[in-house]
C-alpha positions as CSV (number, residue, x, y, z in Angstrom):
1,M,0.0,0.0,0.0
2,S,2.8,2.4,0.9
3,T,4.5,2.3,-2.4
4,N,1.2,2.7,-4.2
5,L,0.4,5.7,-2.0
6,L,3.6,7.4,-2.8
7,A,3.2,6.8,-6.4
8,L,-0.3,8.2,-6.4
9,A,0.9,11.2,-4.5
10,L,3.7,11.8,-6.9
11,E,1.2,11.8,-9.7
12,Q,-0.4,14.8,-8.1
13,L,2.8,16.7,-7.5
14,D,2.3,19.2,-10.4
15,H,-1.2,20.0,-9.2
16,V,-0.3,20.2,-5.5
17,R,2.7,22.4,-6.3
18,A,0.6,24.7,-8.5
19,V,-2.0,25.1,-5.7
20,R,0.7,25.8,-3.1
21,R,2.4,28.4,-5.3
22,E,-0.9,30.2,-5.9
23,L,-1.5,30.3,-2.2
24,H,2.0,31.5,-1.6
25,R,1.6,34.4,-4.0
26,F,-1.5,35.7,-2.3
27,P,-1.0,35.2,1.5
28,E,-3.7,36.4,3.9
29,V,-3.4,36.9,7.6
30,G,-5.7,36.1,10.5
31,A,-9.3,34.9,10.5
32,E,-10.6,36.6,7.3
33,L,-9.0,34.8,4.3
34,P,-11.4,35.5,1.4
35,R,-9.0,34.7,-1.5
36,T,-7.6,31.6,0.3
37,R,-11.1,30.4,1.2
38,A,-12.2,30.8,-2.4
39,L,-9.3,28.7,-3.7
40,V,-10.0,25.9,-1.1
41,L,-13.7,25.9,-2.0
42,R,-12.8,25.9,-5.7
43,E,-10.6,22.8,-5.3
44,L,-13.1,21.0,-3.0
45,G,-15.9,21.7,-5.5
46,K,-14.1,19.5,-8.0
47,L,-14.5,16.5,-5.7
48,N,-17.5,14.5,-4.5
49,L,-17.5,15.9,-1.0
50,S,-20.1,17.4,1.4
51,V,-18.8,20.9,2.1
52,R,-19.7,23.3,4.8
53,E,-18.3,26.8,4.1
54,D,-18.4,28.3,7.6
55,V,-17.9,26.1,10.6
56,G,-16.5,28.4,13.3
57,G,-14.8,30.4,10.6
58,G,-13.3,27.4,8.9
59,I,-14.2,25.1,6.0
60,V,-15.2,21.5,6.7
61,A,-15.5,18.8,4.0
62,D,-16.7,15.3,4.5
63,L,-15.9,12.2,2.5
64,H,-18.3,9.6,3.9
65,G,-17.2,6.1,4.6
66,P,-19.2,2.9,4.9
67,D,-22.1,2.9,7.3
68,G,-20.8,2.4,10.9
69,S,-17.2,3.1,9.9
70,P,-15.0,5.4,12.0
71,C,-14.4,9.0,10.9
72,I,-10.9,10.5,10.8
73,A,-10.3,14.2,10.7
74,L,-7.3,15.8,8.9
75,R,-6.5,19.4,9.5
76,A,-4.6,22.1,7.7
77,D,-4.1,25.8,8.8
78,M,-4.4,28.3,6.0
79,D,-3.2,31.7,7.4
80,A,0.0,33.6,6.6
81,L,2.2,35.9,8.7
82,P,2.5,39.7,8.8
83,I,6.1,39.4,7.4
84,Q,7.5,40.9,4.3
85,E,8.9,38.0,2.2
86,E,12.5,38.2,1.1
87,S,12.9,34.7,-0.3
88,G,13.6,35.7,-3.9
89,L,11.3,33.0,-5.1
90,E,9.7,33.6,-8.5
91,F,6.3,33.0,-6.9
92,A,7.0,35.2,-3.8
93,S,4.2,37.1,-2.1
94,E,2.5,39.8,-4.1
95,I,0.9,41.2,-0.9
96,A,3.1,43.8,0.8
97,G,3.8,42.9,4.4
98,H,2.3,39.4,4.2
99,G,4.1,36.2,3.6
100,H,3.6,32.4,4.0
101,M,6.7,32.2,6.2
102,C,5.4,29.2,8.2
103,G,4.4,26.8,5.5
104,H,0.7,27.0,5.9
105,D,0.4,27.2,2.1
106,A,2.0,23.8,1.9
107,H,-0.3,22.4,4.6
108,T,-3.4,23.6,2.7
109,A,-2.1,22.3,-0.6
110,V,-1.1,18.9,0.9
111,L,-4.5,18.5,2.5
112,L,-6.3,19.3,-0.7
113,G,-4.0,16.8,-2.4
114,A,-5.0,14.1,0.1
115,A,-8.6,15.0,-0.4
116,R,-8.2,14.6,-4.2
117,L,-6.4,11.2,-3.7
118,L,-8.9,9.8,-1.3
119,A,-12.0,11.0,-3.2
120,G,-10.7,9.1,-6.2
121,Q,-10.6,5.9,-4.0
122,S,-13.8,6.5,-2.0
123,E,-15.2,3.0,-2.8
124,T,-12.3,1.3,-1.2
125,L,-12.1,3.3,2.0
126,R,-12.8,1.7,5.4
127,A,-13.2,5.0,7.2
128,G,-14.9,8.4,6.6
129,V,-12.7,11.5,6.4
130,R,-13.4,15.0,7.6
131,F,-11.1,17.7,6.1
132,L,-10.6,20.7,8.3
133,F,-9.3,23.9,6.7
134,Q,-8.6,26.3,9.6
135,P,-7.9,30.1,9.7
136,N,-6.0,32.1,12.3
137,E,-3.5,29.6,13.7
138,E,-0.9,32.3,14.2
139,F,-2.7,34.5,16.6
140,Q,-4.5,34.1,20.0
141,P,-7.0,32.7,20.6
142,G,-6.5,30.7,17.4
143,G,-8.9,29.4,14.9
144,A,-9.2,25.9,16.2
145,K,-11.0,26.8,19.3
146,A,-13.9,28.4,17.4
147,M,-14.1,25.5,15.0
148,V,-14.3,23.0,17.8
149,E,-16.9,25.0,19.6
150,A,-18.9,25.0,16.3
151,G,-18.9,21.2,16.2
152,C,-16.2,20.5,13.6
153,L,-15.3,17.3,15.5
154,D,-18.8,16.0,16.0
155,G,-18.8,12.3,15.1
156,V,-15.0,12.3,14.7
157,D,-13.0,9.4,16.2
158,A,-9.4,10.6,15.6
159,V,-7.6,13.7,14.3
160,Y,-4.3,14.2,12.6
161,G,-2.3,17.1,11.4
162,L,1.2,17.9,10.2
163,H,3.6,20.9,10.1
164,V,6.6,21.4,7.7
165,W,9.9,21.3,9.6
166,P,13.0,23.0,8.2
167,G,16.4,21.5,8.9
168,Q,15.2,18.0,8.0
169,P,15.0,16.6,4.4
170,A,11.9,15.8,2.4
171,G,10.8,12.3,3.5
172,W,11.6,12.8,7.2
173,F,8.9,12.6,9.8
174,G,9.1,13.3,13.5
175,T,6.7,13.0,16.4
176,R,6.3,11.7,19.9
177,K,3.6,10.5,22.3
178,G,2.7,12.8,25.1
179,P,3.6,16.5,25.2
180,L,5.0,17.7,21.8
181,M,4.5,21.4,21.9
182,A,4.3,24.0,24.6
183,R,1.6,26.3,25.9
184,P,2.5,29.8,24.6
185,D,1.5,32.4,27.2
186,V,1.8,36.1,26.7
187,F,2.5,38.7,29.4
188,S,2.6,42.5,29.5
189,I,3.8,44.6,32.4
190,T,3.3,48.3,32.9
191,L,5.4,50.0,35.5
192,T,4.4,53.5,36.6
193,G,6.8,55.7,38.6
194,K,7.4,59.4,38.8
195,G,9.2,61.1,36.0
196,G,11.5,64.1,36.1
197,H,14.8,65.5,34.9
198,A,17.6,63.0,34.4
199,S,20.0,65.2,36.4
200,A,17.8,64.7,39.5
201,P,16.9,61.0,39.8
202,H,16.5,61.4,43.6
203,H,13.4,63.4,42.9
204,C,12.0,60.6,40.6
205,T,10.8,57.1,40.9
206,D,12.5,55.4,38.0
207,P,10.4,52.8,36.1
208,I,13.4,52.0,33.9
209,L,15.5,50.9,36.8
210,A,12.6,48.9,38.2
211,G,12.1,47.3,34.8
212,S,15.8,46.4,34.5
213,H,15.7,44.7,37.9
214,L,12.5,42.9,36.9
215,V,14.0,41.5,33.7
216,T,16.8,39.9,35.6
217,A,14.6,38.7,38.5
218,L,12.1,37.0,36.2
219,Q,14.8,34.7,35.0
220,G,15.2,33.4,38.5
221,I,11.7,31.9,38.3
222,I,12.9,29.4,35.7
223,S,16.4,28.8,37.1
224,R,15.4,28.6,40.8
225,R,11.7,27.9,41.1
226,V,11.0,25.5,38.3
227,A,12.4,22.0,38.8
228,P,15.2,21.2,36.4
229,H,13.3,18.2,34.8
230,E,10.4,20.5,34.0
231,R,10.7,22.4,30.7
232,A,9.8,26.0,30.8
233,V,11.0,29.2,29.1
234,L,10.4,32.9,30.1
235,S,11.6,35.5,27.7
236,V,11.2,39.3,27.9
237,T,11.1,40.4,24.3
238,R,10.0,44.0,24.6
239,F,11.1,46.9,26.8
240,E,9.9,50.4,26.0
241,A,10.3,53.6,28.0
242,G,10.8,57.3,27.5
243,N,11.5,59.4,24.4
244,S,14.2,61.8,25.6
245,Y,17.8,61.4,26.7
246,N,17.4,63.9,29.6
247,T,14.1,62.8,31.1
248,I,13.3,59.9,33.4
249,P,9.8,58.8,32.2
250,D,6.7,58.1,34.2
251,K,6.2,54.6,32.7
252,A,8.0,51.6,31.3
253,F,6.4,48.7,29.4
254,L,7.6,45.1,29.2
255,Q,6.2,42.3,27.2
256,G,7.2,38.7,26.6
257,T,6.2,35.0,26.6
258,V,6.2,32.0,28.9
259,R,6.4,28.5,27.5
260,A,5.7,25.3,29.4
261,L,5.1,21.6,28.5
262,T,2.5,21.0,31.2
263,E,-0.5,23.1,32.3
264,K,0.7,22.7,35.9
265,T,4.1,24.2,35.2
266,G,2.6,27.0,33.2
267,N,0.2,27.9,36.0
268,F,3.0,27.8,38.5
269,V,5.2,30.2,36.5
270,Q,2.2,32.6,36.2
271,A,1.6,32.5,39.9
272,Q,5.3,33.1,40.6
273,M,5.3,36.1,38.2
274,Q,2.4,37.7,39.9
275,D,4.1,37.5,43.3
276,L,7.5,38.7,42.0
277,V,6.1,41.6,40.0
278,G,4.1,42.9,42.9
279,N,6.8,42.5,45.5
280,L,9.6,44.0,43.3
281,A,7.4,46.9,42.4
282,Q,6.5,47.6,46.0
283,G,10.2,47.4,47.0
284,M,11.2,50.0,44.3
285,G,8.3,52.3,44.8
286,V,6.6,51.9,41.5
287,K,3.1,50.7,40.6
288,A,2.9,47.5,38.5
289,E,0.2,46.1,36.3
290,L,0.6,42.5,35.0
291,D,-1.6,41.3,32.2
292,Y,-1.1,37.6,31.7
293,V,-2.9,35.7,28.9
294,R,-2.7,31.9,28.8
295,G,-2.1,30.6,25.3
296,F,-3.1,27.5,23.4
297,P,-3.1,24.3,25.6
298,V,-0.1,22.0,25.4
299,V,-0.1,19.8,22.4
300,V,-0.3,16.3,23.8
301,N,-0.3,13.3,21.4
302,D,-2.3,10.3,22.3
303,A,-0.1,7.2,22.7
304,A,-2.2,4.8,20.6
305,S,-2.8,7.3,17.8
306,T,0.9,8.2,17.7
307,A,1.9,4.5,17.5
308,R,-0.5,4.1,14.6
309,A,0.9,7.2,12.8
310,V,4.5,6.0,13.3
311,N,3.7,2.6,11.8
312,L,2.1,4.2,8.8
313,L,5.0,6.7,8.4
314,R,7.5,3.9,8.6
315,S,5.7,2.1,5.8
316,L,6.3,5.2,3.7
317,S,9.8,6.3,4.7
318,D,12.9,4.9,6.4
319,N,13.6,8.3,8.0
320,V,11.0,8.5,10.9
321,E,11.8,9.5,14.4
322,D,9.2,8.6,17.1
323,E,10.8,10.2,20.2
324,I,11.8,13.7,19.1
325,E,12.5,16.3,21.7
326,P,9.5,18.5,22.6
327,V,9.3,21.9,21.0
328,M,8.7,25.1,23.0
329,A,6.6,26.7,20.2
330,G,2.8,26.5,20.5
331,E,0.1,25.2,18.2
332,D,-3.7,25.5,18.5
333,F,-4.0,21.9,17.2
334,S,-4.1,21.2,20.9
335,Y,-7.8,22.2,21.0
336,Y,-8.6,19.2,18.6
337,L,-6.5,16.8,20.7
338,N,-8.3,17.9,23.9
339,E,-11.5,16.6,22.3
340,V,-10.5,13.4,20.5
341,P,-7.4,11.3,20.4
342,G,-4.9,12.0,17.6
343,C,-1.4,12.9,16.7
344,F,0.5,16.0,15.4
345,I,3.5,15.3,13.1
346,F,6.4,17.3,11.8
347,M,7.4,16.8,8.2
348,G,10.9,17.6,6.8
349,C,10.9,20.3,4.2
350,G,14.6,21.0,3.6
351,A,17.5,22.6,5.2
352,C,18.1,26.1,6.7
353,D,21.5,27.4,7.5
354,A,23.3,27.4,10.9
355,Q,21.9,30.8,11.8
356,G,18.3,29.7,11.1
357,Q,18.1,31.7,7.9
358,G,15.3,30.3,5.9
359,G,13.6,28.8,9.0
360,L,10.0,29.2,10.1
361,H,8.9,32.8,10.7
362,N,12.0,34.0,8.8
363,S,11.5,36.4,5.9
364,C,13.7,34.2,3.7
365,F,11.8,30.9,4.5
366,R,11.8,28.4,1.7
367,L,10.7,24.8,1.5
368,D,11.7,21.9,-0.7
369,E,8.6,21.1,-2.7
370,D,9.7,17.5,-2.9
371,C,8.1,17.3,0.6
372,L,4.6,17.8,-0.8
373,P,3.9,14.3,-2.0
374,W,5.2,12.9,1.3
375,G,2.6,14.9,3.1
376,V,-0.2,13.8,0.7
377,A,0.8,10.2,1.1
378,A,1.1,10.5,4.9
379,L,-2.4,12.0,5.4
380,A,-4.0,9.7,2.9
381,G,-2.3,6.7,4.5
382,L,-3.7,7.5,7.9
383,V,-7.2,7.2,6.5
384,R,-6.4,4.2,4.3
385,R,-5.3,2.3,7.4
386,G,-8.9,2.2,8.4
387,G,-9.5,4.2,11.5
388,P,-8.3,4.8,15.0
389,A,-5.9,2.3,16.7
């Protein structure tokens, strides 16, 4: 079956590549993706599927299986990033300030390719398929949550998705059971002091000094409060204050992210931050306001579904890793996995250099389009295997 699947997927390469390049040229950001949606609906309209055009903002298409058979959901995210593309590709973005720098164009094209392949073999399938085309993965609260709340998984027994992965060649797949991707929280801190002339700091309450101490102190939460075997990251990524060299400002603003691989650890870091920010601010005589927003849940792969996926992938490729290290990036695919068992998979899409140039969320991101048929074969194969483990 595996050789046949790859052969069938390779037969579609020209079409899948053309769809991917069309999506790449016209990237759209966020929840409203009119041109992208029109393309997806155009392609789905060529197939014998039951299509719902707006399920929580996404598109849902069903390929019905035999009566009483399980239903497997396959998901692709469709949105781009607010990044100016500098890849130099002949089909680079034609939309200023927008670019498919995270490979969602490939995800969408691959899922459409899998739909095309499976629709052509509908009479031989042992399971039904639900194709989920999701907007707004890149920004909180994510598009998956709204789709789940709108019932996109009603009647679904298992769910699978994949993400392109730079630094690994086409034909490589990686995943793991249990926690795979982190919860990506966002925090903002406003410090309010008393401004004045820089020559007289003793008459001021300096929010910049307080913020500087806070940046350093926050790192102690991870290094001294979180157990070494627990994975967590706290990064302050933004620090803004003042607009004049000779004036101590009234306010300073800090922003950053917390990443954790368990909900317990993420909640613990949040509580520690709340205590630390309040205590440090009091000690330095400033007022502090902490706004903490919990991100997508941790992506946790079901053990049985992961084993099933790995077995299928190993029938396609001899370059499959089933115990990769967890990743501290976040993914709203977690909302699907919180409802039904499933597995999220990384798919090699070519190399990036040692500095990460050409990696995800990089303005020079490129992918090796030889990965596309591997993705089509993988998603189609998960359905052809006949249902959940």
